[in-house]
TORKOL-4160 file (C-alpha; in steps of 0.2 Angstrom, whole numbers, padded with zeros to 4 digits, m for minus):
49
<pt num="1" X="0124" Y="m0051" Z="0071"/>
<pt num="2" X="0110" Y="m0040" Z="0077"/>
<pt num="3" X="0113" Y="m0044" Z="0095"/>
<pt num="4" X="0131" Y="m0038" Z="0093"/>
<pt num="5" X="0125" Y="m0022" Z="0085"/>
<pt num="6" X="0112" Y="m0019" Z="0099"/>
<pt num="7" X="0125" Y="m0022" Z="0112"/>
<pt num="8" X="0137" Y="m0010" Z="0104"/>
<pt num="9" X="0122" Y="0003" Z="0104"/>
<pt num="10" X="0119" Y="0000" Z="0123"/>
<pt num="11" X="0102" Y="m0007" Z="0120"/>
<pt num="12" X="0105" Y="m0024" Z="0127"/>
<pt num="13" X="0118" Y="m0031" Z="0139"/>
<pt num="14" X="0125" Y="m0048" Z="0138"/>
<pt num="15" X="0130" Y="m0059" Z="0153"/>
<pt num="16" X="0136" Y="m0076" Z="0149"/>
<pt num="17" X="0124" Y="m0082" Z="0136"/>
<pt num="18" X="0109" Y="m0072" Z="0142"/>
<pt num="19" X="0104" Y="m0055" Z="0135"/>
<pt num="20" X="0095" Y="m0041" Z="0146"/>
<pt num="21" X="0087" Y="m0025" Z="0141"/>
<pt num="22" X="0096" Y="m0010" Z="0147"/>
<pt num="23" X="0086" Y="0006" Z="0152"/>
<pt num="24" X="0092" Y="0013" Z="0136"/>
<pt num="25" X="0085" Y="m0002" Z="0127"/>
<pt num="26" X="0068" Y="0000" Z="0136"/>
<pt num="27" X="0067" Y="0018" Z="0131"/>
<pt num="28" X="0071" Y="0014" Z="0113"/>
<pt num="29" X="0057" Y="0001" Z="0112"/>
<pt num="30" X="0044" Y="0013" Z="0120"/>
<pt num="31" X="0049" Y="0027" Z="0108"/>
<pt num="32" X="0047" Y="0015" Z="0094"/>
<pt num="33" X="0030" Y="0010" Z="0100"/>
<pt num="34" X="0025" Y="0028" Z="0102"/>
<pt num="35" X="0030" Y="0032" Z="0085"/>
<pt num="36" X="0020" Y="0018" Z="0078"/>
<pt num="37" X="0005" Y="0023" Z="0087"/>
<pt num="38" X="0007" Y="0041" Z="0081"/>
<pt num="39" X="0008" Y="0035" Z="0063"/>
<pt num="40" X="m0008" Y="0024" Z="0065"/>
<pt num="41" X="m0017" Y="0039" Z="0072"/>
<pt num="42" X="m0011" Y="0050" Z="0057"/>
<pt num="43" X="m0016" Y="0037" Z="0045"/>
<pt num="44" X="m0034" Y="0037" Z="0052"/>
<pt num="45" X="m0035" Y="0055" Z="0048"/>
<pt num="46" X="m0043" Y="0060" Z="0064"/>
<pt num="47" X="m0046" Y="0079" Z="0066"/>
<pt num="48" X="m0036" Y="0087" Z="0080"/>
<pt num="49" X="m0045" Y="0101" Z="0089"/>
């Protein structure tokens, strides 16, 4: 179910029974990781200068 949704969004491509990340999928994962890192830094309450 999720693989079909990700394919429709263009995050992964499917060839036969193999799934591959598309460039859009890689960008999506990197943005998720960046967002997670920003939330962790904000939770630590570090002062920005």
